[in-house]
N, C-alpha and C positions, 0 to 999 in steps of 0.2 A: 575753277581758272585759278591757275596758282597768283599769289601775290610778289611781283616781280621783284627779283635778286636785285638785279643789274640790268643796264640798259646800254646800248651801243653809242659812244660817246663819240669816235670818230672811227673815220676811213679810209684806205687810202691801196693803191697798189701802182704795180711798175712791173712792165714787158718790156725784151729785149728790144733793141731797138729794129732788127734784122727781120724783114717779115716774107716770107716764104709764099707762096702762090700755089695755088694745085699744079698748075701749070710749069710752074719749078720744081714739083715732085715729078709731075711727068717726062720732066724732060732728065730726070735722074736713070729713066730706060725701065722706067716700073710701066707693065700694062695694065694705066689708068690713065684718065684725062679730069680736066674740069666737070664736064657737063655729068660725069661718072660719080663724081665724090660728092658734087652738089647736090644729087639725086637722093646718095645711101647716107648721107649726113647730116646736109646743109653748111658744112663748112667751107669756105671760099679760100683762105690765106688764114696763116700763122705765124706767131712770131718766136723765132728759135737764140737760144743763144749762141754769139759769136764765141772763137775758143777765145778758152782763158775769162771768159766772163762768169762771175760764181754766180751760184745761188743764194750767200751771204749779202751780195754786191743790193741784189732784186729786193731781198727781203728785208736788208734797210731803209731800201728809198721807200718804199709802200710803208714802211713802221714808222718812217717820218712824218711822210704824209698824215697820218692818221694819229698819232701825237701831236702833231700842230694841230689841228680841226679839233682833238677836245684837249684843249690846252694843256697838255700834261710834258711833265720834262723827264728825262729820263730817271732819277731818282725816285721817281712818284711810284711808277712802275714797280708791283710785286711780284707779280708771275710773268714769265713768256712761254706759251705755249706754242710749238710748229705744229701745224701737219705736214709730215712730207714721206715720201715713199722714193724720193730722189736727192737725197741728201749731199751736200757739198763731202764729207765724211762719213764713216760709221762710227765712227768714236772722233773725236766726241761726238754729242749733238748737236744739230742745224739748231738748234735754239740759244746752246751757250756760246755757239760765233756769232748770230745774231747778239745776242747781251752783249760781247766784245765789241761789235762793231756799234753800238746804239749809246755804249756808256751806261747801260741799266745795272752800275753795279752793286745794287742791293736786291735785283729779282732771283729767284731761282726761275732755273730754265733747265724745259724739257722737250719732249718730242710726244708728238702723235701718232704712230704707225697705221695709217685708218684709212690709207690710198685717199679714193676719192672724197669719201666723208670724211677727211681729215681736217679740216677747218671746224665743219659742226660737229663733231668729236668734242675740237679742244674747245669750240662755244660753251658746250654742255657743262664740259670739265671745270671751264672757269667760272660760270656760273653757279657752280656748286661748289667753288672756294669761296666764291663772293658768301653765299649761303652760312655757310659756315663759319663766315668769320676768320677762315685762313689770308683770304687777303679784300683787298678796294680796289686794285686796278689792274687789271691783269690785259696783258697783249697777246690775242691772240691772232695768227698769221699763216696761211695758207700757202703753200710753196715748192714749184716742180719744177726741176730740170731735166725733163723727161726726155727731150734730143740725147743724152747722156746715154738712155739705157732703153732706148727704139731701137731697132733692127733697120736702119733706112732701106734694106731688100727685101723686107717683107710691106706687101701693100696693106694687110689686114688692119695696121697698127700704125703704118709711120704715117698712114695719111691722118688720122687722131689728134695725134698727142704733140704738145707742145708744150711752151716756158714762160714760165710769170710766178709773180706774188702779189698774197694780198694780203689787208692786214685790218686789222679790228683792234680797236681799244674798249673793253668793256669796265664801265666803272659800281659803284655802288647806289641803287635807286633811293634816293633818299627827297626828302622835302617838295619840291614841285615836283619830282621826279615819278615819283611812286606811282603815277598813274600808265607809265612807260617801261619799256622794258621785254625780257623774253619770260610771254605768256604762258608758254608750254616747251617741253622736250621729250624726245625720245630717238631711241637708237637700238639698235640691234645688229646679229652677226649670222653666221653662220658658216664656221673654220672647214665643214665636209666638201662645200666647193669650190674650196680652194686654187683648183686645178684647172677649173676655169680662164684661168687670170692672174698670171705670179711670172716668178724670175724664179725660173727653176737653180740657177746656180746664182753664186755671188756672197753666198752667206756661209756661214759653220758647217752645217751640213753637207755642203757642196762647194766649196770655195772658190771664189775665178781663177779661172785659166785660160789663154792667151792662144792654147792647141786648138788648131783651125778646125778639127774633129770637135770641140763640147762649147769653142769661145762664146757662140752663139747664146746657149742657156744662161747667160745672164743678162739677156733684153728679154723685154717684156711678152711672154706667149700669151694671147689671146684666142679662145673659142668665142667669134663673133657671137653669131647665132644664138648660144645658148645665155651667155650675157645678154645679150640684149631681153631675152625672154625673162630671167630673173629680174633684170632691172626694173624691166615694167612690173612688172608682179610687187618687187619691194617695193618701189615707190611708190606706188598705190598703197600699200598698206601704211609707208611712214606720212600721205599726205593726211588719212582715211585719220591717225591715229592721233597727229600734231594738235586737227580741226578739234576733235571732239573735247583734249585733254582740255582745250583754251575753252570748250563751251561755245563755238563760233562755229559758224558756216561758210560754206565758198562763198554766197554772199557777201559775208564778213569782210573777204578778203581783198584789199587794195592793187594786190600783187602776189605772181606768186613766182619764186626767181628758184630756180630748180640747179642743179649738176650741170651743168654746159657738157654734157656729153656724144648729144648728138640729137638732129632736131627729131625725129619719128620716137623716140624715148620722149622728150620733150611734150612733145603731142600728143603724146598717149597720158601722161602722167596730168595733164592738164584737163584730158576728156575726164577721166577716170574722178577726179577731182571736182569737177563740172565748174571750172573757170574754164573761161572765154581766154583765146589766144591776145589776144586785143589786153588781157590784164596781166600777159607771164610774158618776162623780160628773157631774153635770149641776145647773145652777141657770142654765142659760138662761131657765127660765121664769119666774123673778124681774128677772134684768139683761138679756135680749137677747144679741144678738151686737156685744159689746164688740170687736171685732178683734182687733187687738195686746194686749189688757188681759184679754183674757176670761180663758186661762188663766192666770195669774198671780191674778186676784180668784178661779178655782175655786178654786185650791192655799190660797188665805188661808183661803177661806170652808170650804175639806176643812179642814181643820188645825181652824180653832175650833170644828167640830162635830165634831172626835176622828175623823174619817175616817183622819187619816195619822198616823202617830205613829215613834216611835223604831223603827229596823229595818225600817219600811214599804217596799216595794218598786215603786216609783208610775212608770207611762208614760203619758206626754206624748206628743200626738199635733196635729200644724196643719197647716191647710190656707189658703192665701191667696191675694187679685188678684197676679198679677204674671206665669203662678203661682208661686207658692212654696211647696213644703211640706215634712215635718221631723218629727223625733219624739227624743225622749231615754228613759233610764232612769235614777232616781235612786232610790237606798238614803237611807233619811232615817235 
């Protein structure tokens, strides 16, 4: 078990006010219904941004909550890391826009493009920066406005994805905090499988086109069954590695907070890890799959419900497009 370099000092989350239920999606004319979606995904509703509602505004709200809980002022933030696959703009980075909104004028700011693993990757980078002495206080955000890049005529994807932001403040572990914080980290990727979950167009290789024949290529495309298979396998590896590195067992874990992809992947991950569903935090039913935002939203939700307390040992695991996957063990 490594000595904790950083600990999570504050959390926050923000989601759009608009709630879209499964019945609302069925009413769009798709061949689906509430029971079908719940059976396959566990999702009952999701939050979708209103026209003109920016990802920056969601990030800023979540970040202000986290900073207030951590007792941190904007000028104390050394670095802002934002995990997202759906920024407001491709240039500049989402993190820079959040920096401006928060007034963190002395912070370095950059994005991590690791899809659903974005917040977890960002937390590992932030922890490493603190360990190296490059930073003392790091704001790590996971945020998505996936409704902007989802094909609302594609039943395979539009029932899953949603919008929201979650934020955490990492601070250097010192004094009485030396026995708490990030105990182990793990991350991996496999680009050979990228086309199982990707956006074919919209970047430099194939710029966005409004042409009717090709326009949908800038939306998310997913081979659902193949993604499910790899997600279960990779999340299993992530939980194994996290526990081994932290030198703990499943019995030592007070709560598992996995990426909220769908209930079947969550259940398979818990079963492999040997953790009962009573010790797994699930809110995919209320928020849907918010990609990089799902774990920090779930963490803040769990803390507000009293599921994470001082002394709790929490295992985080994520899997996303790329493919990317990873895990953290954190003692609060």
